[in-house]
Structures are given as structure tokens and as C-alpha cells.
PLY file of the C-alpha trace (Angstrom):
ply
format ascii 1.0
element vertex 385
property float x
property float y
property float z
element edge 384
property int vertex1
property int vertex2
end_header
0.07 -0.36 0.33
1.07 3.35 -0.72
-1.79 5.54 1.56
-0.56 7.22 4.01
-3.21 8.40 6.32
-3.56 8.13 10.38
-6.65 6.06 12.07
-8.74 6.95 14.95
-11.74 5.59 17.29
-11.30 6.95 20.29
-14.76 7.31 21.98
-16.13 4.71 24.84
-19.24 2.67 24.07
-20.74 1.66 26.99
-24.16 -0.48 25.40
-26.73 -3.20 26.61
-30.44 -3.63 27.76
-31.49 -1.30 30.97
-28.13 0.45 31.20
-29.97 3.70 31.39
-30.75 2.72 35.17
-26.66 3.02 35.31
-26.49 6.51 34.12
-25.12 7.64 37.22
-21.66 5.89 36.23
-20.99 7.27 33.22
-21.73 10.89 35.07
-19.39 9.88 37.76
-16.78 9.22 35.26
-17.08 12.35 33.41
-17.39 14.34 36.71
-21.23 15.83 36.12
-23.10 16.29 38.92
-25.64 19.29 37.30
-26.34 18.14 33.56
-28.24 20.16 30.93
-30.23 17.12 29.24
-30.66 18.76 25.22
-33.67 16.87 23.33
-36.57 17.87 21.08
-40.03 19.05 22.31
-41.59 16.21 21.29
-39.05 13.83 23.86
-40.24 14.83 27.11
-43.94 13.17 26.05
-42.07 9.67 25.15
-41.71 7.07 27.52
-37.89 6.85 26.75
-37.99 10.06 28.38
-39.18 9.18 31.42
-37.04 6.78 31.36
-34.43 8.49 31.78
-36.00 11.20 33.79
-36.57 8.08 36.54
-32.81 7.01 36.43
-31.38 10.87 37.10
-34.43 11.23 39.76
-32.36 8.24 41.87
-28.90 9.13 41.02
-27.83 10.44 44.80
-27.43 14.14 45.52
-28.16 15.19 42.23
-29.96 18.12 42.00
-33.08 18.49 39.60
-31.93 18.47 36.24
-32.17 21.27 33.59
-33.60 20.20 30.19
-33.28 22.20 27.20
-35.97 21.00 24.47
-36.39 23.36 22.01
-34.12 21.51 19.56
-35.73 21.65 15.60
-36.04 18.59 13.51
-33.65 20.19 11.13
-31.26 22.31 14.17
-30.46 26.02 13.35
-28.18 28.47 14.97
-31.12 29.60 17.40
-30.88 26.07 19.17
-27.28 25.70 19.64
-27.40 29.67 21.46
-30.22 28.48 23.53
-28.84 25.54 24.80
-25.46 27.25 25.70
-27.93 29.67 27.72
-29.95 27.17 29.59
-26.60 25.79 30.44
-25.60 28.51 31.68
-28.66 29.80 33.30
-29.04 26.39 35.30
-25.56 26.73 36.52
-24.55 23.25 35.30
-21.44 21.36 34.60
-21.59 18.87 31.77
-23.66 17.88 29.19
-26.17 14.83 28.27
-27.37 14.49 24.73
-30.59 12.31 24.10
-32.33 11.60 21.43
-32.15 11.04 17.59
-29.60 12.81 15.21
-30.76 16.69 16.17
-30.85 17.00 19.38
-27.22 14.96 19.24
-25.82 17.81 16.77
-27.45 20.70 19.12
-25.64 19.11 22.42
-22.28 18.40 20.57
-22.18 21.34 19.15
-23.15 24.11 21.75
-20.52 23.66 24.08
-18.22 25.52 21.84
-20.42 28.43 22.46
-20.39 27.49 26.20
-16.72 27.95 26.46
-16.78 30.90 23.96
-19.91 32.67 23.85
-19.24 34.82 21.38
-17.88 32.27 18.49
-18.93 32.36 15.12
-20.21 29.31 13.79
-19.96 30.16 10.69
-16.08 31.04 10.42
-14.78 27.17 10.06
-10.48 29.15 10.18
-11.51 30.43 13.90
-13.14 26.69 14.79
-9.57 25.01 13.28
-7.04 27.20 15.07
-9.16 28.10 18.49
-7.71 25.87 21.91
-10.98 23.83 22.21
-9.45 22.62 25.89
-12.53 23.88 27.98
-15.78 22.21 26.47
-18.20 20.73 29.09
-18.52 16.91 29.25
-20.56 15.30 26.98
-22.72 12.26 27.19
-24.73 11.05 24.06
-27.93 8.91 24.56
-29.46 8.14 21.35
-33.64 6.79 21.17
-33.17 6.53 17.36
-30.87 3.89 15.26
-30.10 5.91 12.63
-27.94 9.01 12.22
-24.74 8.05 14.57
-23.76 11.04 15.48
-23.56 10.14 18.72
-20.00 8.89 17.40
-19.40 11.22 15.65
-16.66 14.53 15.25
-19.54 17.15 13.05
-22.61 18.82 13.47
-25.38 19.47 10.61
-26.98 23.31 11.58
-28.73 25.50 9.82
-26.62 29.23 9.93
-28.66 32.41 10.24
-25.84 34.38 8.17
-26.77 31.77 4.83
-29.71 30.22 6.33
-28.38 27.03 4.31
-27.02 23.84 6.14
-23.56 23.87 7.39
-21.03 20.66 8.41
-19.55 21.91 12.04
-16.04 19.75 12.23
-13.79 19.91 14.90
-11.85 16.55 16.84
-12.84 17.48 19.88
-16.62 17.57 19.33
-16.68 14.00 20.10
-18.70 12.68 22.72
-16.86 11.46 26.02
-18.88 8.80 26.50
-22.00 7.14 24.76
-24.61 5.29 26.39
-26.58 2.79 23.94
-29.56 1.03 25.60
-32.15 -0.68 23.01
-34.92 -0.08 25.72
-34.97 2.97 25.43
-35.91 2.75 21.32
-39.13 0.39 21.96
-41.68 3.76 21.93
-40.48 4.72 18.73
-43.09 4.57 16.14
-42.51 2.16 13.15
-42.39 5.05 10.68
-39.22 6.87 12.43
-37.52 3.27 12.66
-38.00 2.56 9.45
-36.82 5.95 8.21
-34.11 6.37 10.44
-32.53 2.52 9.79
-32.38 3.21 6.60
-30.52 6.64 7.26
-28.57 4.10 8.91
-28.12 1.68 5.92
-27.05 5.13 3.78
-24.37 5.78 5.47
-23.16 2.28 5.39
-23.86 1.58 1.61
-22.37 5.14 0.78
-19.36 5.34 2.80
-17.72 1.98 1.49
-18.54 2.46 -2.15
-16.63 6.36 -1.41
-13.26 6.20 -3.24
-11.29 7.41 -0.18
-8.82 4.92 1.21
-10.11 3.67 4.98
-10.07 0.03 4.88
-11.54 -0.24 8.81
-14.18 2.21 7.60
-14.28 -1.01 4.82
-15.22 -2.99 7.63
-17.56 -1.49 9.70
-19.17 -0.53 7.35
-20.18 -3.75 5.93
-20.97 -5.40 9.38
-22.92 -2.37 9.52
-24.35 -3.54 6.38
-24.80 -7.08 7.80
-26.79 -5.91 10.97
-29.42 -3.72 9.13
-30.29 -6.70 7.02
-30.85 -8.67 10.10
-32.38 -6.48 12.02
-33.95 -3.21 10.74
-37.66 -5.28 8.81
-37.88 -6.71 12.11
-37.28 -3.76 14.44
-39.60 -2.33 12.33
-42.23 -4.92 13.12
-41.64 -6.18 16.32
-41.18 -2.84 18.27
-40.40 -4.46 21.95
-37.83 -7.11 20.22
-34.76 -5.66 22.28
-32.03 -7.95 20.27
-33.19 -6.46 16.88
-33.63 -2.71 18.53
-29.73 -3.46 20.14
-28.26 -4.42 16.83
-30.32 -1.64 14.85
-28.07 0.72 17.61
-24.69 -0.73 17.18
-25.11 -0.86 13.45
-26.58 2.80 13.62
-23.11 3.53 15.64
-21.42 1.56 13.14
-22.59 4.08 10.18
-21.56 6.95 12.12
-18.37 5.39 12.48
-17.52 4.59 8.86
-18.75 8.05 7.48
-16.09 9.76 8.73
-14.28 8.11 5.42
-17.36 10.53 3.69
-20.59 9.60 2.12
-21.84 10.23 -1.74
-24.46 11.39 -4.08
-27.58 10.34 -1.88
-27.00 12.56 1.02
-26.10 15.71 -1.77
-29.45 15.08 -2.71
-31.25 14.61 0.89
-29.62 17.37 1.93
-31.76 19.83 -0.05
-34.71 17.91 0.23
-34.84 18.50 4.43
-33.75 22.22 4.02
-36.04 22.86 0.97
-39.12 20.73 1.62
-38.60 19.66 5.46
-38.85 16.07 4.36
-37.19 14.36 7.36
-33.78 13.24 6.54
-33.63 9.55 6.56
-36.23 9.25 4.69
-34.96 11.51 2.14
-32.41 9.38 1.95
-34.65 5.76 1.54
-36.36 7.94 -1.41
-33.42 8.88 -3.61
-31.27 5.02 -2.12
-32.33 3.16 -4.69
-31.86 5.40 -7.79
-28.71 6.75 -6.34
-27.56 3.34 -6.62
-28.67 2.15 -10.08
-27.05 5.40 -11.26
-23.75 4.85 -9.76
-23.64 1.06 -11.11
-24.46 1.16 -14.31
-21.15 3.59 -14.32
-18.80 1.12 -12.50
-20.97 -2.77 -13.05
-20.35 -4.51 -9.52
-19.60 -1.91 -7.78
-22.01 -3.12 -4.99
-20.62 -6.65 -5.00
-19.68 -7.01 -1.34
-22.69 -4.92 -0.20
-24.35 -7.79 -1.79
-22.35 -10.50 0.51
-22.59 -8.86 3.56
-26.56 -8.67 3.11
-25.62 -12.49 2.32
-26.98 -12.87 -0.95
-25.16 -15.40 -3.60
-22.02 -13.88 -4.48
-22.21 -16.24 -8.15
-24.64 -13.71 -9.09
-23.93 -10.58 -7.46
-19.90 -10.34 -8.51
-20.26 -8.91 -11.25
-24.35 -7.77 -11.39
-25.38 -5.13 -8.49
-28.78 -5.76 -10.11
-30.21 -8.59 -7.50
-28.54 -5.90 -4.47
-30.26 -3.17 -5.40
-33.41 -4.88 -5.75
-33.37 -6.43 -2.28
-32.02 -2.68 -0.90
-36.01 -1.85 -2.68
-37.16 -4.74 -1.53
-36.20 -3.47 2.21
-37.63 -0.27 1.55
-40.92 -1.60 0.78
-41.00 -3.92 3.85
-40.58 -0.89 5.87
-43.56 1.04 4.97
-42.01 3.32 2.95
-43.59 5.04 0.01
-41.36 6.01 -2.61
-41.83 8.54 -4.90
-41.11 12.18 -3.83
-44.39 13.58 -5.38
-46.18 11.77 -2.13
-44.25 13.98 0.11
-45.24 16.98 -1.11
-42.28 17.73 -3.20
-43.18 19.63 -6.78
-41.95 19.53 -10.47
-41.00 23.31 -10.16
-38.56 22.50 -6.97
-36.66 20.47 -9.10
-34.40 22.93 -10.54
-33.74 24.73 -6.62
-32.72 21.18 -5.48
-30.36 20.63 -7.78
-28.62 23.85 -7.46
-28.02 23.21 -3.63
-27.50 19.01 -4.34
-24.42 20.10 -6.46
-23.36 22.72 -3.77
-23.34 19.75 -1.44
-19.58 18.38 -0.62
-20.87 14.70 -0.59
-21.09 13.89 -3.81
-16.90 15.19 -4.12
-16.40 11.65 -2.70
-19.59 9.39 -4.70
-17.78 6.56 -6.60
-18.82 8.62 -10.09
-18.68 12.15 -10.57
-21.55 14.46 -10.56
-23.08 17.26 -12.62
-25.98 19.79 -11.64
-28.11 17.96 -14.40
-27.29 14.55 -13.35
-28.82 15.64 -9.83
-31.97 16.89 -11.76
-32.26 13.89 -14.02
-32.36 11.86 -10.40
-34.03 13.98 -8.77
-36.96 13.24 -11.72
-36.34 9.92 -11.46
-36.98 10.02 -7.80
-40.49 12.48 -8.29
0 1
1 2
2 3
3 4
4 5
5 6
6 7
7 8
8 9
9 10
10 11
11 12
12 13
13 14
14 15
15 16
16 17
17 18
18 19
19 20
20 21
21 22
22 23
23 24
24 25
25 26
26 27
27 28
28 29
29 30
30 31
31 32
32 33
33 34
34 35
35 36
36 37
37 38
38 39
39 40
40 41
41 42
42 43
43 44
44 45
45 46
46 47
47 48
48 49
49 50
50 51
51 52
52 53
53 54
54 55
55 56
56 57
57 58
58 59
59 60
60 61
61 62
62 63
63 64
64 65
65 66
66 67
67 68
68 69
69 70
70 71
71 72
72 73
73 74
74 75
75 76
76 77
77 78
78 79
79 80
80 81
81 82
82 83
83 84
84 85
85 86
86 87
87 88
88 89
89 90
90 91
91 92
92 93
93 94
94 95
95 96
96 97
97 98
98 99
99 100
100 101
101 102
102 103
103 104
104 105
105 106
106 107
107 108
108 109
109 110
110 111
111 112
112 113
113 114
114 115
115 116
116 117
117 118
118 119
119 120
120 121
121 122
122 123
123 124
124 125
125 126
126 127
127 128
128 129
129 130
130 131
131 132
132 133
133 134
134 135
135 136
136 137
137 138
138 139
139 140
140 141
141 142
142 143
143 144
144 145
145 146
146 147
147 148
148 149
149 150
150 151
151 152
152 153
153 154
154 155
155 156
156 157
157 158
158 159
159 160
160 161
161 162
162 163
163 164
164 165
165 166
166 167
167 168
168 169
169 170
170 171
171 172
172 173
173 174
174 175
175 176
176 177
177 178
178 179
179 180
180 181
181 182
182 183
183 184
184 185
185 186
186 187
187 188
188 189
189 190
190 191
191 192
192 193
193 194
194 195
195 196
196 197
197 198
198 199
199 200
200 201
201 202
202 203
203 204
204 205
205 206
206 207
207 208
208 209
209 210
210 211
211 212
212 213
213 214
214 215
215 216
216 217
217 218
218 219
219 220
220 221
221 222
222 223
223 224
224 225
225 226
226 227
227 228
228 229
229 230
230 231
231 232
232 233
233 234
234 235
235 236
236 237
237 238
238 239
239 240
240 241
241 242
242 243
243 244
244 245
245 246
246 247
247 248
248 249
249 250
250 251
251 252
252 253
253 254
254 255
255 256
256 257
257 258
258 259
259 260
260 261
261 262
262 263
263 264
264 265
265 266
266 267
267 268
268 269
269 270
270 271
271 272
272 273
273 274
274 275
275 276
276 277
277 278
278 279
279 280
280 281
281 282
282 283
283 284
284 285
285 286
286 287
287 288
288 289
289 290
290 291
291 292
292 293
293 294
294 295
295 296
296 297
297 298
298 299
299 300
300 301
301 302
302 303
303 304
304 305
305 306
306 307
307 308
308 309
309 310
310 311
311 312
312 313
313 314
314 315
315 316
316 317
317 318
318 319
319 320
320 321
321 322
322 323
323 324
324 325
325 326
326 327
327 328
328 329
329 330
330 331
331 332
332 333
333 334
334 335
335 336
336 337
337 338
338 339
339 340
340 341
341 342
342 343
343 344
344 345
345 346
346 347
347 348
348 349
349 350
350 351
351 352
352 353
353 354
354 355
355 356
356 357
357 358
358 359
359 360
360 361
361 362
362 363
363 364
364 365
365 366
366 367
367 368
368 369
369 370
370 371
371 372
372 373
373 374
374 375
375 376
376 377
377 378
378 379
379 380
380 381
381 382
382 383
383 384
């Protein structure tokens, strides 16, 4: 090998059924006595939040917990600033990010504004040059199996200055500790279980097929695909199945690790669909994934052969023919109850040009296995409509 690179997987991850009842161990290890819980506005009404609240309530000597629950489904800069202000007002000494990717992204990046209240989130140069050595400790607890944000070192936030989604990246944004408890995911509705799970599948497939050289991520992505193929449909059909739920939490986490290698054209299509048309990110990925796979496969036959092997398909039929693999993925999406066709989700023909303009500006397609143009994206949006 002639490649020169560096690898790092430092996050401490605790995984198992009922671990939330032992949250005090995680908090003590991080020196957190008065946490701020960051979540969305709907989570406090769920059994998952109740389990966390009860576990925190039983922690000896812990004062009342401060909660910031104003995170939007597609988080905005005001969410980040609101969380940082809640931390200061509550005299907190650490953060618990609780929920899906949006809550975890806000919890992760609000620590920058806790250390530096006047920091401009749009200033990438200052982000890289600042010594982020006073960030508060951060415990990440996902309640969905999708984004893998709990092990990521970036957040996707819509900035006030541009009105567009921006990736805020820094290695110090990594969580200090992650707690994966499948008991927190059993009340997730079927449509969100499906959408988040297919988001994880997209992460694994796109990171694996990205041409960037990262053999550790490749292996992780392939095993994530295997787990999703085994457990996603089961999680949708049997929400109380803790084996399936835990398998999906681990697979989503693996997808989050794998896509540090980077992603592809599906994500460049999904981001504008969330930003402009307000589609759930996982749903947008699910609707676009198959058409992008067909597009890539036509130009690079055999691209998905090892994806097929990871799914348990006969390698004799998939070594040079991706069609059975792509159809398997399409069948899984249908089995999970996802209605494909963007028009069924409110996207209109007259929006496609604007979507293509945004997609070509998105950085994810730069590591798609085949180069993309604006006209290519317009064609794919049309096929997905």
C-alpha cells in the first residue's frame, strides 16, 4: 500500500439492555453533577424520556435536572445558542444529549458556545485555530438507530448568516462517552424506526463505496450492512424485540463511525430535500438511495458486490451484476413501509431545479464513486419524483 493516512476510534461506548438505570456511573466518570439534558420538544412526552428522568432522579445527591427541549427536527443556530444559554442559566457542569441526530448535533456543538459565547459558528478558520480545551463533558444517549451522531465529530446546523445547512467539524466535538440502551428505542413509531434505520443503511453503503481509502471504515460499514439486513425489518415489525433494537443501535453507531470516510450523492440529494422541502433526513435518503445506486452501478458495474455479500446474497450472482443487490435494498425499503416517490411527500416538479442547484453545492457527492454534475442531479430528482 502506498497510502498515507491516520486512523482513530477513541469513543468509549457502553452498550446493553437496561444500562440507562446505571447512568450515574457514566456521569460520575465524567465528573458531571448537574447536567443539562438537550432534546427536542416532543421527547419529554415519550417513555424514553421518562426512563432517563427516573434514572437521573434515583442518582444520589443529584439536584433537579435542567432540560433544553427546543431543538428543531432540522436544527438551527438558535437551537445551539438556546442550549448554551440554558447551560449557563442552570449553572450546569456537563451535557447529556438525548434523542435523535438533531438533539445530539445541538448538544455536541453548543459546547463551543459554552466555552466561547461570542464564537461565530460560520467561521471555520477560527473553529480550527481555537484551542477547545474547556468544553464541558458530554454524554450522548441516542433514542433512535439512525444518524450515528453519537460517535461523530461534526454537527449539521442551519446557520443564520447563510440560511443553509452547514457541517461544523472538529475532533473535540466527539462525545466523551456514549450509552446505547435498546430499551430507550422500543417506543419509537414504525415510520421513524424505518426512516432512521434506512438512514443508517445509506451511511454504511455510501461510506463503503466512497473511493477514499480507509480499510477500517470499510470493514465497519460492511458489518453495519449485515446487521441492518438482519434487524431493520424486524425492528419495524416487532418494536419490543430488544435483540433487533440493540442490533440496529450498534449498526447505526457503526454507520456513524464509517462515514468519517465520507458519503456520496444520496446525501447530496437528501440534504436539500430536508432544507427546502422539510423532509425527514432518513426518509429523504430512503427515497433517493435506490436510484443513486442504479446510477452508480450503470457507470461502475460490480460496485456493490461486497454489499451483496454483506447482505447474505449469493456472490455467484452478484460479483458483476448489482441488480439483485439493488432490488434487495428496494424490497427492504418497501418492507419497512416507506412510500417512495417524492411527489407523495409534497415535493413538486417546479422545485427540482432549485434542489439540483443545492445538491451540486453539497460536498458529499465529491466522494461519490462516480462524478456528478448539476444535470445529473436534476435527472435523479426527476426519477425519484
